[in-house]
PyMOL CGO cylinders between C-alpha atoms (Angstrom):
from pymol import cmd
from pymol.cgo import CYLINDER

trace = [
    CYLINDER, -13.19, 24.68, -18.65, -12.18, 25.52, -22.20, 0.3, 1, 1, 1, 1, 1, 1,
    CYLINDER, -12.18, 25.52, -22.20, -13.58, 22.19, -23.39, 0.3, 1, 1, 1, 1, 1, 1,
    CYLINDER, -13.58, 22.19, -23.39, -17.06, 22.40, -24.93, 0.3, 1, 1, 1, 1, 1, 1,
    CYLINDER, -17.06, 22.40, -24.93, -20.04, 20.32, -23.79, 0.3, 1, 1, 1, 1, 1, 1,
    CYLINDER, -20.04, 20.32, -23.79, -19.78, 16.75, -25.13, 0.3, 1, 1, 1, 1, 1, 1,
    CYLINDER, -19.78, 16.75, -25.13, -16.17, 17.53, -26.08, 0.3, 1, 1, 1, 1, 1, 1,
    CYLINDER, -16.17, 17.53, -26.08, -13.25, 15.19, -25.68, 0.3, 1, 1, 1, 1, 1, 1,
    CYLINDER, -13.25, 15.19, -25.68, -9.70, 15.91, -24.69, 0.3, 1, 1, 1, 1, 1, 1,
    CYLINDER, -9.70, 15.91, -24.69, -6.71, 13.68, -25.41, 0.3, 1, 1, 1, 1, 1, 1,
    CYLINDER, -6.71, 13.68, -25.41, -3.60, 14.14, -23.28, 0.3, 1, 1, 1, 1, 1, 1,
    CYLINDER, -3.60, 14.14, -23.28, -0.27, 12.36, -23.70, 0.3, 1, 1, 1, 1, 1, 1,
    CYLINDER, -0.27, 12.36, -23.70, 1.41, 11.83, -20.32, 0.3, 1, 1, 1, 1, 1, 1,
    CYLINDER, 1.41, 11.83, -20.32, 4.23, 9.79, -18.88, 0.3, 1, 1, 1, 1, 1, 1,
    CYLINDER, 4.23, 9.79, -18.88, 5.04, 8.77, -15.35, 0.3, 1, 1, 1, 1, 1, 1,
    CYLINDER, 5.04, 8.77, -15.35, 8.08, 10.07, -13.49, 0.3, 1, 1, 1, 1, 1, 1,
    CYLINDER, 8.08, 10.07, -13.49, 10.49, 8.91, -10.83, 0.3, 1, 1, 1, 1, 1, 1,
    CYLINDER, 10.49, 8.91, -10.83, 12.13, 11.54, -8.62, 0.3, 1, 1, 1, 1, 1, 1,
    CYLINDER, 12.13, 11.54, -8.62, 14.58, 10.81, -5.82, 0.3, 1, 1, 1, 1, 1, 1,
    CYLINDER, 14.58, 10.81, -5.82, 13.67, 7.13, -5.92, 0.3, 1, 1, 1, 1, 1, 1,
    CYLINDER, 13.67, 7.13, -5.92, 9.89, 7.68, -5.66, 0.3, 1, 1, 1, 1, 1, 1,
    CYLINDER, 9.89, 7.68, -5.66, 7.48, 6.77, -8.46, 0.3, 1, 1, 1, 1, 1, 1,
    CYLINDER, 7.48, 6.77, -8.46, 4.74, 9.26, -9.39, 0.3, 1, 1, 1, 1, 1, 1,
    CYLINDER, 4.74, 9.26, -9.39, 1.95, 8.13, -11.70, 0.3, 1, 1, 1, 1, 1, 1,
    CYLINDER, 1.95, 8.13, -11.70, 0.75, 11.20, -13.58, 0.3, 1, 1, 1, 1, 1, 1,
    CYLINDER, 0.75, 11.20, -13.58, -1.67, 9.16, -15.68, 0.3, 1, 1, 1, 1, 1, 1,
    CYLINDER, -1.67, 9.16, -15.68, -3.24, 7.71, -12.52, 0.3, 1, 1, 1, 1, 1, 1,
    CYLINDER, -3.24, 7.71, -12.52, -3.89, 11.22, -11.18, 0.3, 1, 1, 1, 1, 1, 1,
    CYLINDER, -3.89, 11.22, -11.18, -5.19, 12.55, -14.51, 0.3, 1, 1, 1, 1, 1, 1,
    CYLINDER, -5.19, 12.55, -14.51, -7.64, 9.66, -14.94, 0.3, 1, 1, 1, 1, 1, 1,
    CYLINDER, -7.64, 9.66, -14.94, -9.55, 11.15, -12.00, 0.3, 1, 1, 1, 1, 1, 1,
    CYLINDER, -9.55, 11.15, -12.00, -9.95, 14.61, -13.53, 0.3, 1, 1, 1, 1, 1, 1,
    CYLINDER, -9.95, 14.61, -13.53, -13.14, 13.98, -15.43, 0.3, 1, 1, 1, 1, 1, 1,
    CYLINDER, -13.14, 13.98, -15.43, -15.16, 11.32, -17.15, 0.3, 1, 1, 1, 1, 1, 1,
    CYLINDER, -15.16, 11.32, -17.15, -12.35, 9.03, -18.16, 0.3, 1, 1, 1, 1, 1, 1,
    CYLINDER, -12.35, 9.03, -18.16, -13.30, 7.35, -21.41, 0.3, 1, 1, 1, 1, 1, 1,
    CYLINDER, -13.30, 7.35, -21.41, -10.29, 5.42, -22.67, 0.3, 1, 1, 1, 1, 1, 1,
    CYLINDER, -10.29, 5.42, -22.67, -6.51, 5.26, -22.90, 0.3, 1, 1, 1, 1, 1, 1,
    CYLINDER, -6.51, 5.26, -22.90, -3.79, 3.97, -25.17, 0.3, 1, 1, 1, 1, 1, 1,
    CYLINDER, -3.79, 3.97, -25.17, -0.38, 2.78, -24.02, 0.3, 1, 1, 1, 1, 1, 1,
    CYLINDER, -0.38, 2.78, -24.02, 2.55, 3.93, -26.14, 0.3, 1, 1, 1, 1, 1, 1,
    CYLINDER, 2.55, 3.93, -26.14, 6.20, 2.88, -26.00, 0.3, 1, 1, 1, 1, 1, 1,
    CYLINDER, 6.20, 2.88, -26.00, 8.57, 5.67, -24.98, 0.3, 1, 1, 1, 1, 1, 1,
    CYLINDER, 8.57, 5.67, -24.98, 11.75, 5.99, -27.10, 0.3, 1, 1, 1, 1, 1, 1,
    CYLINDER, 11.75, 5.99, -27.10, 14.78, 8.29, -27.35, 0.3, 1, 1, 1, 1, 1, 1,
    CYLINDER, 14.78, 8.29, -27.35, 14.61, 9.51, -23.76, 0.3, 1, 1, 1, 1, 1, 1,
    CYLINDER, 14.61, 9.51, -23.76, 17.38, 11.56, -22.14, 0.3, 1, 1, 1, 1, 1, 1,
    CYLINDER, 17.38, 11.56, -22.14, 17.50, 8.96, -19.36, 0.3, 1, 1, 1, 1, 1, 1,
    CYLINDER, 17.50, 8.96, -19.36, 18.28, 6.16, -21.86, 0.3, 1, 1, 1, 1, 1, 1,
    CYLINDER, 18.28, 6.16, -21.86, 21.97, 7.12, -21.87, 0.3, 1, 1, 1, 1, 1, 1,
    CYLINDER, 21.97, 7.12, -21.87, 22.32, 7.29, -18.07, 0.3, 1, 1, 1, 1, 1, 1,
    CYLINDER, 22.32, 7.29, -18.07, 23.50, 4.47, -15.83, 0.3, 1, 1, 1, 1, 1, 1,
    CYLINDER, 23.50, 4.47, -15.83, 21.44, 3.75, -12.73, 0.3, 1, 1, 1, 1, 1, 1,
    CYLINDER, 21.44, 3.75, -12.73, 22.07, 1.76, -9.59, 0.3, 1, 1, 1, 1, 1, 1,
    CYLINDER, 22.07, 1.76, -9.59, 20.38, -1.62, -9.40, 0.3, 1, 1, 1, 1, 1, 1,
    CYLINDER, 20.38, -1.62, -9.40, 17.63, -2.48, -8.84, 0.3, 1, 1, 1, 1, 1, 1,
    CYLINDER, 17.63, -2.48, -8.84, 16.18, -0.04, -11.34, 0.3, 1, 1, 1, 1, 1, 1,
    CYLINDER, 16.18, -0.04, -11.34, 13.02, -0.43, -13.42, 0.3, 1, 1, 1, 1, 1, 1,
    CYLINDER, 13.02, -0.43, -13.42, 12.93, 2.11, -16.26, 0.3, 1, 1, 1, 1, 1, 1,
    CYLINDER, 12.93, 2.11, -16.26, 9.71, 3.85, -17.24, 0.3, 1, 1, 1, 1, 1, 1,
    CYLINDER, 9.71, 3.85, -17.24, 9.21, 2.82, -20.86, 0.3, 1, 1, 1, 1, 1, 1,
    CYLINDER, 9.21, 2.82, -20.86, 5.60, 3.84, -21.56, 0.3, 1, 1, 1, 1, 1, 1,
    CYLINDER, 5.60, 3.84, -21.56, 3.46, 6.91, -22.03, 0.3, 1, 1, 1, 1, 1, 1,
    CYLINDER, 3.46, 6.91, -22.03, -0.32, 7.06, -21.95, 0.3, 1, 1, 1, 1, 1, 1,
    CYLINDER, -0.32, 7.06, -21.95, -2.77, 8.80, -24.25, 0.3, 1, 1, 1, 1, 1, 1,
    CYLINDER, -2.77, 8.80, -24.25, -5.77, 9.56, -22.03, 0.3, 1, 1, 1, 1, 1, 1,
    CYLINDER, -5.77, 9.56, -22.03, -9.17, 10.37, -23.47, 0.3, 1, 1, 1, 1, 1, 1,
    CYLINDER, -9.17, 10.37, -23.47, -11.46, 12.44, -21.24, 0.3, 1, 1, 1, 1, 1, 1,
    CYLINDER, -11.46, 12.44, -21.24, -15.08, 13.34, -22.03, 0.3, 1, 1, 1, 1, 1, 1,
    CYLINDER, -15.08, 13.34, -22.03, -16.93, 16.47, -20.88, 0.3, 1, 1, 1, 1, 1, 1,
    CYLINDER, -16.93, 16.47, -20.88, -20.65, 15.57, -20.74, 0.3, 1, 1, 1, 1, 1, 1,
    CYLINDER, -20.65, 15.57, -20.74, -22.10, 18.74, -19.20, 0.3, 1, 1, 1, 1, 1, 1,
    CYLINDER, -22.10, 18.74, -19.20, -21.41, 22.38, -20.01, 0.3, 1, 1, 1, 1, 1, 1,
    CYLINDER, -21.41, 22.38, -20.01, -21.40, 23.70, -16.42, 0.3, 1, 1, 1, 1, 1, 1,
    CYLINDER, -21.40, 23.70, -16.42, -20.21, 20.70, -14.44, 0.3, 1, 1, 1, 1, 1, 1,
    CYLINDER, -20.21, 20.70, -14.44, -16.51, 20.04, -13.92, 0.3, 1, 1, 1, 1, 1, 1,
    CYLINDER, -16.51, 20.04, -13.92, -15.98, 16.59, -12.40, 0.3, 1, 1, 1, 1, 1, 1,
    CYLINDER, -15.98, 16.59, -12.40, -13.20, 16.22, -9.87, 0.3, 1, 1, 1, 1, 1, 1,
    CYLINDER, -13.20, 16.22, -9.87, -12.08, 13.88, -7.17, 0.3, 1, 1, 1, 1, 1, 1,
    CYLINDER, -12.08, 13.88, -7.17, -10.97, 15.00, -3.72, 0.3, 1, 1, 1, 1, 1, 1,
    CYLINDER, -10.97, 15.00, -3.72, -8.63, 12.49, -2.16, 0.3, 1, 1, 1, 1, 1, 1,
    CYLINDER, -8.63, 12.49, -2.16, -7.37, 12.75, 1.39, 0.3, 1, 1, 1, 1, 1, 1,
    CYLINDER, -7.37, 12.75, 1.39, -4.13, 10.99, 2.10, 0.3, 1, 1, 1, 1, 1, 1,
    CYLINDER, -4.13, 10.99, 2.10, -3.63, 9.73, 5.60, 0.3, 1, 1, 1, 1, 1, 1,
    CYLINDER, -3.63, 9.73, 5.60, -2.50, 6.69, 7.54, 0.3, 1, 1, 1, 1, 1, 1,
    CYLINDER, -2.50, 6.69, 7.54, -3.57, 4.84, 10.65, 0.3, 1, 1, 1, 1, 1, 1,
    CYLINDER, -3.57, 4.84, 10.65, -1.85, 2.50, 13.05, 0.3, 1, 1, 1, 1, 1, 1,
    CYLINDER, -1.85, 2.50, 13.05, -2.83, -1.15, 13.27, 0.3, 1, 1, 1, 1, 1, 1,
    CYLINDER, -2.83, -1.15, 13.27, -1.57, -0.96, 16.87, 0.3, 1, 1, 1, 1, 1, 1,
    CYLINDER, -1.57, -0.96, 16.87, -4.86, 0.61, 17.98, 0.3, 1, 1, 1, 1, 1, 1,
    CYLINDER, -4.86, 0.61, 17.98, -7.28, -0.20, 15.15, 0.3, 1, 1, 1, 1, 1, 1,
    CYLINDER, -7.28, -0.20, 15.15, -9.35, -3.29, 14.50, 0.3, 1, 1, 1, 1, 1, 1,
    CYLINDER, -9.35, -3.29, 14.50, -10.43, -4.05, 10.96, 0.3, 1, 1, 1, 1, 1, 1,
    CYLINDER, -10.43, -4.05, 10.96, -12.58, -6.88, 9.66, 0.3, 1, 1, 1, 1, 1, 1,
    CYLINDER, -12.58, -6.88, 9.66, -9.68, -8.09, 7.52, 0.3, 1, 1, 1, 1, 1, 1,
    CYLINDER, -9.68, -8.09, 7.52, -7.17, -7.97, 10.41, 0.3, 1, 1, 1, 1, 1, 1,
    CYLINDER, -7.17, -7.97, 10.41, -6.53, -11.51, 11.63, 0.3, 1, 1, 1, 1, 1, 1,
    CYLINDER, -6.53, -11.51, 11.63, -4.76, -12.47, 14.86, 0.3, 1, 1, 1, 1, 1, 1,
    CYLINDER, -4.76, -12.47, 14.86, -1.91, -13.86, 12.79, 0.3, 1, 1, 1, 1, 1, 1,
    CYLINDER, -1.91, -13.86, 12.79, -1.40, -10.55, 10.96, 0.3, 1, 1, 1, 1, 1, 1,
    CYLINDER, -1.40, -10.55, 10.96, -1.66, -8.56, 14.19, 0.3, 1, 1, 1, 1, 1, 1,
    CYLINDER, -1.66, -8.56, 14.19, 0.92, -10.75, 15.96, 0.3, 1, 1, 1, 1, 1, 1,
    CYLINDER, 0.92, -10.75, 15.96, 3.26, -10.76, 12.96, 0.3, 1, 1, 1, 1, 1, 1,
    CYLINDER, 3.26, -10.76, 12.96, 3.15, -6.96, 12.57, 0.3, 1, 1, 1, 1, 1, 1,
    CYLINDER, 3.15, -6.96, 12.57, 3.60, -6.46, 16.32, 0.3, 1, 1, 1, 1, 1, 1,
    CYLINDER, 3.60, -6.46, 16.32, 6.65, -8.72, 16.27, 0.3, 1, 1, 1, 1, 1, 1,
    CYLINDER, 6.65, -8.72, 16.27, 8.03, -6.92, 13.19, 0.3, 1, 1, 1, 1, 1, 1,
    CYLINDER, 8.03, -6.92, 13.19, 7.70, -3.59, 14.99, 0.3, 1, 1, 1, 1, 1, 1,
    CYLINDER, 7.70, -3.59, 14.99, 9.76, -5.03, 17.87, 0.3, 1, 1, 1, 1, 1, 1,
    CYLINDER, 9.76, -5.03, 17.87, 12.55, -6.35, 15.65, 0.3, 1, 1, 1, 1, 1, 1,
    CYLINDER, 12.55, -6.35, 15.65, 11.15, -9.82, 14.94, 0.3, 1, 1, 1, 1, 1, 1,
    CYLINDER, 11.15, -9.82, 14.94, 11.51, -11.51, 18.33, 0.3, 1, 1, 1, 1, 1, 1,
    CYLINDER, 11.51, -11.51, 18.33, 9.31, -11.30, 21.44, 0.3, 1, 1, 1, 1, 1, 1,
    CYLINDER, 9.31, -11.30, 21.44, 8.32, -13.29, 24.49, 0.3, 1, 1, 1, 1, 1, 1,
    CYLINDER, 8.32, -13.29, 24.49, 4.70, -14.27, 24.99, 0.3, 1, 1, 1, 1, 1, 1,
    CYLINDER, 4.70, -14.27, 24.99, 4.60, -11.92, 27.99, 0.3, 1, 1, 1, 1, 1, 1,
    CYLINDER, 4.60, -11.92, 27.99, 5.79, -9.03, 25.80, 0.3, 1, 1, 1, 1, 1, 1,
    CYLINDER, 5.79, -9.03, 25.80, 3.11, -9.88, 23.24, 0.3, 1, 1, 1, 1, 1, 1,
    CYLINDER, 3.11, -9.88, 23.24, 0.43, -9.99, 25.95, 0.3, 1, 1, 1, 1, 1, 1,
    CYLINDER, 0.43, -9.99, 25.95, 1.48, -6.56, 27.25, 0.3, 1, 1, 1, 1, 1, 1,
    CYLINDER, 1.48, -6.56, 27.25, 1.71, -5.00, 23.78, 0.3, 1, 1, 1, 1, 1, 1,
    CYLINDER, 1.71, -5.00, 23.78, -1.68, -6.37, 22.69, 0.3, 1, 1, 1, 1, 1, 1,
    CYLINDER, -1.68, -6.37, 22.69, -3.71, -6.19, 25.92, 0.3, 1, 1, 1, 1, 1, 1,
    CYLINDER, -3.71, -6.19, 25.92, -5.26, -2.82, 25.01, 0.3, 1, 1, 1, 1, 1, 1,
    CYLINDER, -5.26, -2.82, 25.01, -5.79, -3.57, 21.32, 0.3, 1, 1, 1, 1, 1, 1,
    CYLINDER, -5.79, -3.57, 21.32, -9.49, -3.51, 20.31, 0.3, 1, 1, 1, 1, 1, 1,
    CYLINDER, -9.49, -3.51, 20.31, -9.20, -7.14, 19.16, 0.3, 1, 1, 1, 1, 1, 1,
    CYLINDER, -9.20, -7.14, 19.16, -8.06, -8.16, 22.66, 0.3, 1, 1, 1, 1, 1, 1,
    CYLINDER, -8.06, -8.16, 22.66, -10.80, -6.10, 24.30, 0.3, 1, 1, 1, 1, 1, 1,
    CYLINDER, -10.80, -6.10, 24.30, -13.37, -8.14, 22.34, 0.3, 1, 1, 1, 1, 1, 1,
    CYLINDER, -13.37, -8.14, 22.34, -11.79, -11.43, 23.38, 0.3, 1, 1, 1, 1, 1, 1,
    CYLINDER, -11.79, -11.43, 23.38, -11.66, -12.23, 27.09, 0.3, 1, 1, 1, 1, 1, 1,
    CYLINDER, -11.66, -12.23, 27.09, -9.21, -15.04, 26.32, 0.3, 1, 1, 1, 1, 1, 1,
    CYLINDER, -9.21, -15.04, 26.32, -6.85, -13.03, 24.12, 0.3, 1, 1, 1, 1, 1, 1,
    CYLINDER, -6.85, -13.03, 24.12, -3.73, -14.61, 25.68, 0.3, 1, 1, 1, 1, 1, 1,
    CYLINDER, -3.73, -14.61, 25.68, -5.02, -18.06, 24.74, 0.3, 1, 1, 1, 1, 1, 1,
    CYLINDER, -5.02, -18.06, 24.74, -5.78, -16.75, 21.24, 0.3, 1, 1, 1, 1, 1, 1,
    CYLINDER, -5.78, -16.75, 21.24, -2.21, -15.41, 20.86, 0.3, 1, 1, 1, 1, 1, 1,
    CYLINDER, -2.21, -15.41, 20.86, -0.70, -18.77, 21.89, 0.3, 1, 1, 1, 1, 1, 1,
    CYLINDER, -0.70, -18.77, 21.89, -3.10, -20.69, 19.64, 0.3, 1, 1, 1, 1, 1, 1,
    CYLINDER, -3.10, -20.69, 19.64, -2.34, -18.45, 16.68, 0.3, 1, 1, 1, 1, 1, 1,
    CYLINDER, -2.34, -18.45, 16.68, 1.41, -18.97, 17.08, 0.3, 1, 1, 1, 1, 1, 1,
    CYLINDER, 1.41, -18.97, 17.08, 0.79, -22.72, 17.30, 0.3, 1, 1, 1, 1, 1, 1,
    CYLINDER, 0.79, -22.72, 17.30, -1.51, -22.71, 14.26, 0.3, 1, 1, 1, 1, 1, 1,
    CYLINDER, -1.51, -22.71, 14.26, 1.15, -20.87, 12.22, 0.3, 1, 1, 1, 1, 1, 1,
    CYLINDER, 1.15, -20.87, 12.22, 4.21, -22.84, 13.38, 0.3, 1, 1, 1, 1, 1, 1,
    CYLINDER, 4.21, -22.84, 13.38, 5.87, -22.34, 10.00, 0.3, 1, 1, 1, 1, 1, 1,
    CYLINDER, 5.87, -22.34, 10.00, 5.85, -18.56, 10.58, 0.3, 1, 1, 1, 1, 1, 1,
    CYLINDER, 5.85, -18.56, 10.58, 7.16, -18.44, 14.16, 0.3, 1, 1, 1, 1, 1, 1,
    CYLINDER, 7.16, -18.44, 14.16, 10.29, -20.16, 15.49, 0.3, 1, 1, 1, 1, 1, 1,
    CYLINDER, 10.29, -20.16, 15.49, 10.45, -21.06, 19.18, 0.3, 1, 1, 1, 1, 1, 1,
    CYLINDER, 10.45, -21.06, 19.18, 13.64, -19.85, 20.86, 0.3, 1, 1, 1, 1, 1, 1,
    CYLINDER, 13.64, -19.85, 20.86, 12.73, -21.48, 24.21, 0.3, 1, 1, 1, 1, 1, 1,
    CYLINDER, 12.73, -21.48, 24.21, 11.44, -19.95, 27.45, 0.3, 1, 1, 1, 1, 1, 1,
    CYLINDER, 11.44, -19.95, 27.45, 8.30, -18.58, 25.74, 0.3, 1, 1, 1, 1, 1, 1,
    CYLINDER, 8.30, -18.58, 25.74, 10.28, -16.53, 23.23, 0.3, 1, 1, 1, 1, 1, 1,
    CYLINDER, 10.28, -16.53, 23.23, 9.37, -16.59, 19.55, 0.3, 1, 1, 1, 1, 1, 1,
    CYLINDER, 9.37, -16.59, 19.55, 11.09, -15.26, 16.46, 0.3, 1, 1, 1, 1, 1, 1,
    CYLINDER, 11.09, -15.26, 16.46, 9.67, -14.64, 13.01, 0.3, 1, 1, 1, 1, 1, 1,
    CYLINDER, 9.67, -14.64, 13.01, 11.01, -17.08, 10.42, 0.3, 1, 1, 1, 1, 1, 1,
    CYLINDER, 11.01, -17.08, 10.42, 12.42, -14.21, 8.31, 0.3, 1, 1, 1, 1, 1, 1,
    CYLINDER, 12.42, -14.21, 8.31, 14.76, -11.34, 8.99, 0.3, 1, 1, 1, 1, 1, 1,
    CYLINDER, 14.76, -11.34, 8.99, 13.02, -8.05, 9.75, 0.3, 1, 1, 1, 1, 1, 1,
    CYLINDER, 13.02, -8.05, 9.75, 14.42, -5.11, 7.78, 0.3, 1, 1, 1, 1, 1, 1,
]
cmd.load_cgo(trace, "trace")
């Protein structure tokens, strides 16, 4: 609010990592007004340079000079972001393919399931509700993506990678 109409503000910021999580301060600040430009600057002589970290560790080696522009005297631009999450288990999206749905369902069960278990888990999914032959679609998808699913016999399938 202290910035005059048509004024510009330059702010030097760096990103931080706390308790293993990365927080991008520059990303948040770029939303505070009419973002006009930025410069990337190398970060030197940091306190953290002399510390030893467990691997894998990617150091933060840059700072950002952000240039914000205030176009109007009375208007203060802002962005309201709502953070949330949803479950694929009960949501159908245009981008959600049968392969992705089956893979994620199997991951949530440890990486191995029988066809019967897949049918039961997916029978009430919106994608299944739209497809009267969803069991056929599940079998066909596993067949079409043979390189992703390994048959263990007796209608049991395992993902071709270890689930964390």
